[in-house]
C-alpha positions in Angstrom: 144.1 116.5 96.0 140.9 118.0 94.6 137.9 115.8 94.7 137.6 113.9 91.4 134.2 114.1 89.7 134.0 111.2 87.3 131.0 112.7 85.5 132.0 116.3 85.2 135.7 116.7 85.5 139.1 115.3 84.6 141.2 115.6 87.8 145.0 116.1 88.0 145.3 112.4 89.0 143.4 111.4 85.9 145.3 113.8 83.8 148.6 112.5 85.0 147.6 108.9 84.5 146.4 109.7 80.9 149.6 111.6 80.1 152.0 109.2 81.8 153.0 111.7 84.4 154.2 110.7 87.8 152.4 112.1 90.8 155.0 113.8 93.0 153.7 113.7 96.5 154.9 115.5 99.6 156.7 112.5 100.9 158.8 112.2 97.8 159.9 115.8 97.4 158.9 117.4 100.7 156.8 120.1 99.1 156.1 122.0 102.3 156.3 125.8 102.8 159.7 127.2 103.1 158.8 128.8 106.5 158.6 125.2 107.9 161.8 124.0 106.2 164.9 123.1 108.1 168.2 125.0 107.4 170.6 122.2 108.3 174.3 122.3 107.2 174.0 118.7 106.0 171.5 116.0 105.5 171.3 112.3 106.5 172.4 111.5 102.9 175.5 113.7 103.3 174.3 116.6 101.2 176.0 119.8 102.4 174.6 123.3 102.2 176.8 126.0 100.7 179.2 126.6 97.9 179.0 128.2 94.5 178.6 126.2 91.4 180.6 127.6 88.4 178.5 126.6 85.3 179.7 127.0 81.7 176.9 126.9 79.1 176.6 127.1 75.3 174.4 130.1 75.3 173.1 133.2 77.0 169.8 135.0 77.1 169.2 138.1 74.8 167.7 140.0 77.7 166.4 139.7 81.3 162.7 140.2 81.0 161.5 136.6 80.8 158.3 137.5 79.0 160.0 139.5 76.3 162.9 137.1 76.0 163.3 133.3 75.8 165.1 132.0 78.8 166.2 128.6 77.4 165.9 126.0 80.2 168.8 123.8 78.9 171.7 126.2 78.3 171.0 129.6 80.0 171.8 129.9 83.7 169.0 132.5 84.1 166.6 129.6 83.9 167.5 128.8 87.5 165.6 132.0 88.6 162.3 130.9 86.9 159.3 128.9 88.0 155.8 128.6 86.6 152.3 127.6 87.4 153.6 124.1 86.8 157.1 122.6 87.1 158.8 119.8 85.2 160.0 116.4 86.5 163.0 114.4 85.2 160.9 112.9 82.4 160.0 116.5 81.3 156.3 116.0 82.3 154.2 118.7 83.9 154.4 118.5 87.7 153.3 120.6 90.7 154.9 124.0 90.8 153.2 127.1 92.1 150.0 125.1 91.5 149.8 121.9 93.6 146.6 120.6 92.0 144.7 121.1 88.8 141.4 120.0 87.3 139.9 120.1 83.8 136.3 120.3 83.0 134.8 117.4 81.1 134.6 119.5 77.9 138.3 120.4 78.3 137.4 124.1 78.1 138.2 125.1 81.7 141.2 124.3 83.9 141.2 125.1 87.6 144.5 125.4 89.5 144.9 125.4 93.2 148.0 127.4 94.3 150.6 126.7 96.9 150.0 128.8 100.0 153.1 130.7 101.0 155.0 130.5 97.8 156.9 133.8 97.3 158.5 135.9 94.6 162.1 136.9 95.2 161.0 140.3 96.6 158.8 138.7 99.3 155.4 139.1 97.6 153.2 136.1 97.7 152.5 134.2 94.4 148.7 134.4 94.5 146.0 134.2 91.9 146.1 137.9 91.1 149.8 137.6 90.3 149.3 134.6 88.1 146.5 136.3 86.2 148.7 139.4 85.7 151.5 137.3 84.3 149.2 135.4 81.9 147.6 138.7 80.7 151.0 140.2 80.1 152.2 137.2 78.2 149.2 137.4 76.0 149.9 141.0 75.1 151.9 141.2 71.9 153.5 144.5 73.2 155.0 142.9 76.2 155.9 139.3 75.2 157.9 137.2 72.9 156.0 135.4 70.1 157.2 132.0 71.3 156.1 132.6 74.8 152.8 134.1 73.7 152.1 131.0 71.5 152.0 128.8 74.6 148.8 130.7 75.7 147.3 131.2 72.2 144.3 129.0 73.2 143.7 130.9 76.4 140.5 133.1 76.3 140.4 134.4 79.9 142.3 134.0 83.2 140.2 134.3 86.3 141.4 134.8 89.8 138.6 132.9 91.6 140.0 133.5 95.1 143.5 134.1 96.5 144.7 130.6 95.8 142.5 129.5 92.9 143.1 130.3 89.2 140.7 129.3 86.5 141.7 129.3 82.8 139.0 129.5 80.2 140.1 128.2 76.8 138.9 129.0 73.3 139.0 125.4 72.1 139.0 122.0 74.0 142.5 121.1 75.0 144.0 118.1 76.8 147.5 119.6 76.5 147.0 122.9 78.3 149.0 121.9 81.4 152.2 121.4 79.3 151.7 125.0 78.1 151.9 126.5 81.6 155.2 125.0 82.9 158.0 127.4 83.7 159.3 127.2 80.2 158.3 129.4 78.6 155.6 130.8 80.9 157.5 131.7 84.0 156.1 134.0 86.6 157.5 137.4 87.7 156.4 139.7 90.5 153.8 142.2 89.1 155.3 145.0 91.2 158.7 144.5 89.6 157.8 145.0 86.0 159.5 148.4 85.8 162.9 146.7 86.5 162.3 143.5 84.6 164.9 144.4 82.0 167.5 145.2 84.7 166.7 143.0 87.7 164.1 140.3 87.1 162.1 139.2 90.2 161.0 135.6 89.6 160.0 132.8 92.0 162.5 130.0 91.1 165.1 128.4 93.3 167.7 131.0 92.7 167.4 134.8 92.6 169.1 137.3 90.3 172.3 139.1 91.4 174.1 140.2 88.2 174.2 139.7 84.5 176.6 140.8 81.8 175.7 139.2 78.5 178.2 136.6 77.3 180.3 137.3 80.4 178.7 136.3 83.6 175.4 135.4 85.3 175.5 135.5 89.1 172.7 134.0 91.1 172.1 133.5 94.8 170.0 130.9 96.6 166.4 132.0 97.3 166.1 131.4 101.0 162.3 131.2 100.9 161.9 128.8 97.9 159.1 126.4 98.7 160.6 123.1 97.7 162.3 120.8 100.2 164.1 117.5 100.2 162.6 114.3 101.7 163.9 115.2 105.1 162.3 118.6 105.1 165.5 120.5 104.3 164.9 123.6 102.2 166.2 123.5 98.6 168.4 124.4 96.9 171.5 123.4 98.8 174.0 125.6 96.9 174.6 129.2 98.0 174.8 130.4 94.4 175.6 129.8 90.7 178.1 131.7 88.5 177.2 131.2 84.9 179.9 131.5 82.3 178.6 131.4 78.7 181.2 129.8 76.4 179.9 129.2 72.9 182.8 127.2 71.6 182.7 123.5 72.6 186.5 123.2 73.0 186.7 126.4 75.1 184.0 125.1 77.4 185.7 121.7 77.8 189.1 123.4 78.4 187.5 125.5 81.2 186.3 122.3 82.9 189.7 120.5 82.6 191.7 123.5 83.9 189.5 124.0 86.9 187.9 127.3 85.8 184.3 125.8 86.0 182.7 122.9 87.8 180.0 121.9 85.3 179.5 122.2 81.5 176.2 121.7 79.7 177.6 120.0 76.6 180.7 119.0 74.7 181.4 118.3 71.0 180.3 114.9 69.8 183.9 114.1 68.8 185.0 114.8 72.4 182.0 113.0 73.9 183.0 109.7 72.2 186.3 109.6 74.1 185.9 111.7 77.2 185.0 109.0 79.7 187.9 106.9 78.7 190.4 109.8 78.8 189.1 111.7 81.9 186.7 109.4 83.7 189.0 109.2 86.7 188.8 113.0 87.1 185.4 114.0 86.0 181.9 112.6 85.9 179.4 112.7 83.0 175.6 112.8 82.6 173.8 111.7 79.4 170.9 113.8 78.1 169.4 111.2 75.7 166.8 113.3 73.9 167.6 116.9 73.5 165.8 117.2 70.2 165.6 115.7 66.7 167.5 116.6 63.5 165.8 116.3 60.1 166.1 117.5 56.5 163.2 119.8 55.6 161.9 119.9 52.0 160.3 123.0 50.4 156.9 121.8 49.2 155.9 125.2 47.8 158.7 125.9 45.3 161.5 124.0 43.5 162.1 120.4 42.6 160.7 118.9 45.8 157.5 120.9 45.5 154.0 119.4 45.5 153.3 121.9 42.8 155.1 119.6 40.3 154.0 116.1 39.5 157.5 114.6 40.2 158.0 116.5 43.5 157.1 113.5 45.8 159.2 111.1 43.6 162.2 113.3 44.1 161.6 113.5 47.9 161.5 109.7 47.9 164.7 109.5 45.9 166.4 111.9 48.3 165.2 109.8 51.2 166.4 106.5 49.7 169.8 108.1 49.2 170.4 108.8 52.9 172.5 106.4 54.8 171.3 107.0 58.4 174.1 104.8 59.8 176.7 106.9 58.2 175.1 110.1 59.6 175.1 108.6 63.1 178.8 107.5 62.7 180.3 110.5 60.9 178.3 113.4 62.5 177.4 112.1 65.9 180.3 109.7 66.6 177.9 106.8 67.3 176.0 108.7 70.0 172.2 108.8 70.1 169.7 107.0 67.9 168.5 107.2 64.4 165.1 108.9 64.3 162.1 107.0 63.0 159.7 109.7 64.3 160.0 112.9 66.2 160.3 111.3 69.7 163.0 108.8 70.7 162.4 105.6 72.7 163.7 107.5 75.8 160.7 109.8 75.8 157.3 109.1 77.4 155.8 110.3 74.1 157.6 107.7 71.9 154.9 106.2 69.7 155.2 102.6 68.6 153.7 101.5 65.3 154.9 104.4 63.2 155.3 103.3 59.6 158.9 103.8 58.3 160.2 106.3 55.8 162.0 105.0 52.7 165.0 102.8 53.6 168.5 103.5 52.5 168.6 102.2 48.9 170.8 104.2 46.5 169.9 102.1 43.5 166.2 102.7 44.2 167.0 106.4 44.5 168.7 106.3 41.0 165.7 104.5 39.6 163.3 107.1 40.9 165.3 109.9 39.4 165.4 108.2 36.1 161.6 107.5 36.3 161.0 111.2 37.0 163.4 112.2 34.2 165.2 114.3 36.8 168.8 113.1 36.8 171.0 116.1 37.3 168.3 118.2 39.0 169.9 121.1 40.8 169.3 121.2 44.6 169.9 124.2 46.9 170.6 122.7 50.3 171.1 125.0 53.2 172.1 124.6 56.9 172.7 126.7 60.0 176.4 127.6 60.4 176.3 128.0 64.2 175.5 124.4 64.8 178.4 122.2 63.5 176.2 119.0 63.4 173.7 120.7 61.1 176.5 121.9 58.7 178.2 118.4 58.8 174.9 116.7 58.1 174.4 119.0 55.2 177.8 118.1 53.8 176.9 114.4 54.1 173.6 114.9 52.4 175.3 116.8 49.6 177.6 113.8 49.0 174.9 111.2 49.3 172.4 113.0 47.0 175.1 113.8 44.4 176.1 110.2 44.3 172.6 109.1 43.1 172.3 111.8 40.5 171.2 115.1 42.1 173.4 118.2 41.4 173.7 119.6 44.9 175.0 122.9 46.2 175.3 123.2 50.0 175.6 126.6 51.8 175.6 127.5 55.5 174.2 130.7 56.7 173.6 132.4 60.1 170.1 132.3 61.6 169.0 135.8 60.3 169.8 134.9 56.7 168.1 131.5 57.0 164.9 133.1 58.4 164.8 135.5 55.4 165.3 132.7 53.0 162.5 130.6 54.6 160.1 133.5 54.5 161.0 134.1 50.8 160.7 130.3 50.2 164.2 130.6 48.8 165.5 127.1 49.4 165.0 123.5 48.2 166.0 121.6 51.3 167.6 122.4 54.7 169.5 120.4 57.3 167.6 121.4 60.5 166.6 120.4 64.0 164.1 121.2 66.7 164.3 121.0 70.5 162.3 118.5 72.6 158.7 119.4 73.1 157.1 118.5 76.5 153.9 117.5 74.6 153.7 116.3 71.0 151.2 119.0 70.1 154.0 121.5 70.6 155.8 119.8 67.6 153.0 118.7 65.3 150.9 121.8 65.7 153.9 123.9 64.6 155.8 121.8 62.1 152.9 119.8 60.4 149.6 121.6 60.9 148.9 123.4 57.6 147.7 126.6 59.3 150.8 127.0 61.5 153.0 130.0 60.7 156.0 127.9 61.4 155.0 125.3 58.9 154.2 128.0 56.3 157.8 129.2 56.7 159.1 125.6 56.9 158.1 122.8 54.5 154.7 124.3 53.6 153.1 120.9 54.1 149.3 120.7 53.6 147.6 117.5 54.4 143.9 117.3 55.5 144.2 114.0 57.3 147.2 115.1 59.3 145.4 118.3 60.2 142.4 116.3 61.4 144.5 114.0 63.5 146.5 116.8 65.2 143.3 118.6 66.2 141.7 115.3 67.4 144.7 114.5 69.5 144.7 117.9 71.1 141.3 117.2 72.6 141.9 113.5 73.5 142.6 113.1 77.2 143.5 109.4 77.0 147.3 109.1 76.6 147.3 105.8 74.7 144.7 107.0 72.2 146.8 110.2 71.7 149.9 108.1 71.2 148.1 106.1 68.5 147.1 109.4 66.8 150.6 110.7 66.9 152.0 107.4 65.4 149.6 107.9 62.5 150.7 111.5 62.0 154.3 110.5 62.0 153.4 107.7 59.5 151.9 110.4 57.2 155.1 112.5 57.6 157.2 109.4 56.7 155.1 108.7 53.7 154.6 112.2 52.3 158.1 113.4 53.3 157.7 117.1 54.1 160.7 116.3 56.1 162.9 113.2 56.7 163.7 112.5 60.3 167.4 111.8 60.8 168.7 111.6 64.3 167.8 112.1 68.0 170.2 114.7 69.4 172.0 114.1 72.7 174.1 116.0 75.1 177.0 114.9 77.3 177.3 117.0 80.4 180.4 116.8 82.5 181.4 118.0 85.9 184.0 117.8 88.7 184.1 114.7 90.9 183.0 116.5 94.0 179.7 117.7 92.4 177.0 115.6 94.0 173.3 115.2 93.8 173.0 116.6 90.3 170.9 115.0 87.5 169.6 116.8 84.4 166.2 115.9 82.9 166.0 113.6 79.8 165.9 116.6 77.4 168.4 118.7 79.3 166.7 121.0 81.7 169.0 121.5 84.7 166.4 122.8 87.1 163.6 120.3 87.7 161.4 119.1 90.5 163.6 117.5 93.2 166.6 117.3 90.9 169.2 119.2 88.9 170.8 122.3 90.5 168.1 122.3 93.2 169.6 119.2 94.8 173.2 119.6 93.6 175.9 120.2 96.2 179.7 120.4 96.4 181.6 117.9 98.6 
């Protein structure tokens, strides 16, 4: 640990205490250098080294360069090759990764990271301060990075390699949330001397190394023998020899592959199958609940159309639409009773769940009809849209169409692919949309994108503009005390529930399933399958 200065710095220990993170010590996860790790064939707990895990996932990456492409850590096998300055634990909180310790200046403008000595890239080059700086500089370059990845470092002014094992990040604005921006998703690290082959053969520093990739066909990975992480006994991780990823977009195809023995693990199944799977196949397979993958909501267009704040009745119509939604029916019909109705962005399963959020309008169809009559808006035409590739979003849209029509709206519902929806959002050519967002490791990642008025995502989303909400978001960003931040986020969600730029609907879940002889595997609360001391790093085949 670095020495904590109460007057001049916020140490990693204080940071983790303020954010609710667990300090993962050497004794818990055996974070010693790989050169000192044991290579035993089995452990005292019975874990066996060897074997190849066949893993069927919902998606696949668009390309191999992890700076130019998003390598989604929940449903793309390539995520097993990645690691960042910081790692994630099972609660999806920032944890030691390539950096073992970090310290923030009192003004929250400077973060100093101490790097793990001996950590290597897959080509044998050491992951040192110069390599980290090169990665961050490349991520910040619009010519060499994806906009989503680049946004994680938007507040970074300068990265300094102080010495071989010390990196100092200088920020433009004070930030208590910077550590969550430098975890391996999306800011994973690649070997600087491998950049010419990044699109063909990426060289990362994660627990598995790249072997082969054919998009939508196969991802082949092999254990990285010099990965730094070890188990509690000092045995090097991961245990598996390799992973064969098999992307299978259709839920039933993926489930059939598991049942017929084609694969050992699937990252999700349809909600309709999840409701009965344990009863039907519990004697043959095991399951893992992912309780908080993300949150579904209906987004209103506040710039144009009947829900717009440009019209005096816009808020009344949003209230009427909210009163018309039967959340219990959505949970039963779309999600087959799985997961929880959302009252804010974060579920009670998350460390960032904020108590005290004021509720949105309750289900009351008679109140909805009254508000429509009051606004003289009975029969108002509504253009409701949804994403065709996610069945739950389309099904939610169909339910909303029925519920809103019942109280007096005239609703048309259309589903489009993502490219069409993006064009319509940019053109502000929609009235409402059934949508969802994935889990954010820090609330700022949600509120600064979906609610902050200056955010490009918000401008193409609801178009919400609220001075008080903006003030609270910026205040929370520079507030290190976790409880104070939670109170601020509760107030922001209360504003969302009152002003209704969106109506929260449901907390999304996953049900993963695997063969009975898959041991030691546990996904994180929002679905990442490679986390500190867990997931595919500790999985083994009996």
